[in-house]
N, C-alpha and C positions, 0 to 999 in steps of 0.2 A: 504494500500500500504506500503510495507516495504522500509526502507531507502536503498540507494545504498551502496554496500559493500566498494566502494572506492570513494573518492572525485574526481571530474573532474576539470581540469584546462586547458583551451585552449587559445591561442592567435588568434587574428583576426577572432573571431567567428561570422559568419553571423547571424545577429539578425532576419533575415527572418525565420530562423528555430524556433524561440522562440516567435513570435508574432502572434496573431490570424488573422491579416491582411496579414500575410505571406510576408511582405516586411520589408526592413531595412538593412542598411549596417553593417559592422563588428564592434564588440566591441574590444577594445584594449586587454582586458583580460576578460575571462568568467569563472566563478567558480560555481560549484555545490557541496555543502558539503555532506559528507557521514553521518555527525552527528552534533549535537550542538557543541561538542568539536572541531570538525574540522572547523566549521564555526567561532568559537571564535578565534581559533589560526590563521586562515587566516586573519580575520579582524584586529587582533592585529598586524599582520606582515605587513600590508599595510603602505605605506608612509602616514604621518599625514594628508596631504592635497589631497590625492588621491580621485577623485570623485567616488562615489559608487552609482550604480543604482540597487535597490532591485527589483527583478522580480518574479512574480508568473506565471500566464498563459499567460502574455503578451496580455490580452484581453481588456485593456483600454489604449493602448499605441501605438503611432506612432513613430517609429525610422526612422529618415531621412536617405537618401541613403548614406551619407558620414560616417555614423556609430557613435559610442559612444566612446568618449575619457574617459579613466579611466577603471573602473572595473564594470562588471555586475555580480551580485550574484543571481543565480536562486535557489529558495527554493522549488518549487513544486516537490514533489516526495521524498523530504528529511525530512524536518520538517513538518510532516503532521499528528501528533498524535491528537486524539480527546478523551477526557475523560469526563464521566458524573458522577456527584456527587449530587444527589437530583435535585434541580432546577438549579444548576450551571454546566455549560459546559465549559471546557477548551479546546481550539483548537489552534494548532500551525499555524504559518503563511503560511506554504506551503499546508495546507489542502484545498481541493476544497470546495467552498461554498455549492454546491449541496450535497456533502457528509455530511457536517455539518447539513444541513436541514433534510436529511433523518435519520441521527443519532438521532437528537432531537425528531423527530416524532416517531421513533422506541421506544424511552423511554417514550412515552405517555406525551410529553410536547408540549405546543403550543407557538407560537410567533416567530418561526424560518422559517415559510414557505416561506417568501420572499427571503431567501437566495438561494432557489432552482432556482430562476430566475436570479441570478448573475453569469455570466460566467467567474468566476475568483477564486482566492484564498482568504483565510481569511486575509492574509497580505495586499493584494490589496484592499480588502473591507475596512479594517481599514484605509488605507492610503488616501482614497478618500470619506469615509463615503458613500460607495455604497448603493444603495437602489433599491427596486423593489416592485410592488404591494402594495404601500402605507407604506412600512416599510423601515427603515434605520439602518445601522450597529450599529451606536453609540447609538441608542435608547435602545439597549439591552446589551451594554458593561457595565461591572462593574469595571474592571481593565485591564491594558495592560502591557505586558512584552516587554521592549525594550532592544536592544543591543547598547552599547556605543563603541566608537572607540578603546578602549583598550581591547575589547572582552568581557568585563563583562556585565552581564544582571541585570536588576532591574525591579520589578513590581511597577507600578504607578497607582493611582486611576484615574478613568474617569475624575475627577475634575481637574487633572493636565494638561488636554489637551484643546485646543481651537478648536472647530469644528463647522461646519455648513453644508449647503446643498452642497454636493459633495466637501467638503473642510475640511482638517485636518492639523493642525500645529504640527509638532514634536518639543519636547523640544530641546534646543540648543545642549545638550550633547548627544542626541540620534542619532545613525546611521540608525536604522531601527527597524521595528516591528518583534518580535520573536513569540509572542503568545498573546492570550487574553482570559479573562473569561467573559462569558455571563450568564445572568440570564433570565430564561424563566418561564412560568406559567404552572400549571397542565392542561392537555387537558381534562377539566371537561366534555365537551359534546361529546368527542370522534370524533370531526370533523377535527382535524388537518391534518391527512393524506389525507382525501378526499378533503379538501380545497387546499392542496398543489398540488395534482394531477390535480385538476380543473384549477388551475393557470398555471401549466405547459402545459396543453392542449391548453389553450388560448394563451400562449406564442408561442407554435409551430404553431398555426393557424395564428398569426398576426405578427410574426417576422421571419426574414430569418435564422432560426435555421439550422445549418449545413453548411452554407456558410461562406466564409472568411470575417469576419466582426469583429468590435471591440465593439459591443454593441451600446448603444446610443452615437451618435456623439456629440450632443450638450446638454447643460443643458436646462431645461425648464425655460423660463423667468417667472417672477412673474405673476401669474394669467393666464398663457398661456401654450401651449404645442408646443415644437419645431417642432414636426412632422406635426401638423396642419398648422403651418406657412409655412413650406417648401412645403407641398402639395398645399397650397393655392397659392403659387407663381409659380406653374407649374413645379416644379423641380423633381418630381418623374421620374425616368428613365434617368435623366441627367447624361451624361457620359463624363469623361475626361481621355483619355488614358485607363488604365486598371481598373479605379475606377468608380463606378456608384451608384447613389442614388437608394436604393432598391425600387422596385415597390410594395413590400409588406408592408414596413414601412418606411416612408420618413425620419426618424431620424437615419436610418442605411445606412452606405456606405459599399458596398460589392466590393471585388476585384477579379480579375481573375489571371491566371498564367502569364499574361503579365505586371501586375501592378508594378509600382514603388512607393516608398513613396511620391515622388514628385507629382504623379498623385492624391493621396489622399489629400495631403496638398493643391494643387491647387483647388480641388473640394470643400474642406472645405471653402476656401476663396471665391470661387464663390458663394456658398450657402449663406455665411454671407453677401456678398455685395448685392446679389439679394434680400434677405429678407429685408435688411436694406433700400434699395432703394424703395421697394414696401410697406413696413409697418412701417418703422422708428424704428424697433426693431433690436438691435444688438445681434445676437446669440453668446453665448460664448461656446467654445468647452468643452465638458466633458472629452474627451480623452486627455491624456497627450502627448505632442509633444516634443521629445528630440533628441539630436544628431546634426550632422552637415550636411548641404546640400552637395551633391556630387560635 
């Protein structure tokens, strides 16, 4: 995908246009850079304490109906280059995870198949240590490029970051992720492509692919699966407003054209309360909830 010819900057941009749940109020300011240079100049020109929300495909994000104060920077479609050099693959933050997986496989490398099951961008995967099919993003990271508030960028080793299950801490001087380098292994037995395709087929059969959803809603508790707990509590098909627990996979919430962010947030709370009352386990959201209520 080629970068846009011109940067885009809009005020009061509806975030429902940019999130996979297709809900969310307006951002005070929305910016899509045409290039790294445009991104650096824009970030450098922001007020020092302006809140910034970095956005990929909006696939792990719930924006409340009152919208987002500050600036949203959308990287998907702009910073999306992927380069392969031996066993090292460099990918910019706006690159789609599925494209990263396919590129790695095409170069006869193994260890990236799980990226095909992440419905987001490299930047989003870095920010939450996204994972699927037994793999996690930071397992294969070697170093990461971050942008600072003055618009400068710096490469930092994996050891400079604290990360865990669906959690990553940015260094204090970092505004957001710009790119990462990953290291993979040779596809010695030639199974990488077939394994990736098999995983994608299982995903299509067991998850509501193509529906308005944000991926897994809750983190898996230690030694448990959130989907099993939700289904065990009889919540499959539970609906509040335009939001519903998927009948295909209980850890997915799907929305229709009538949904509001408040419906999703109420359903998340209802699931948490019900599961806790019946099992004593408190489910923690995997999705990030931002913005203000309407």
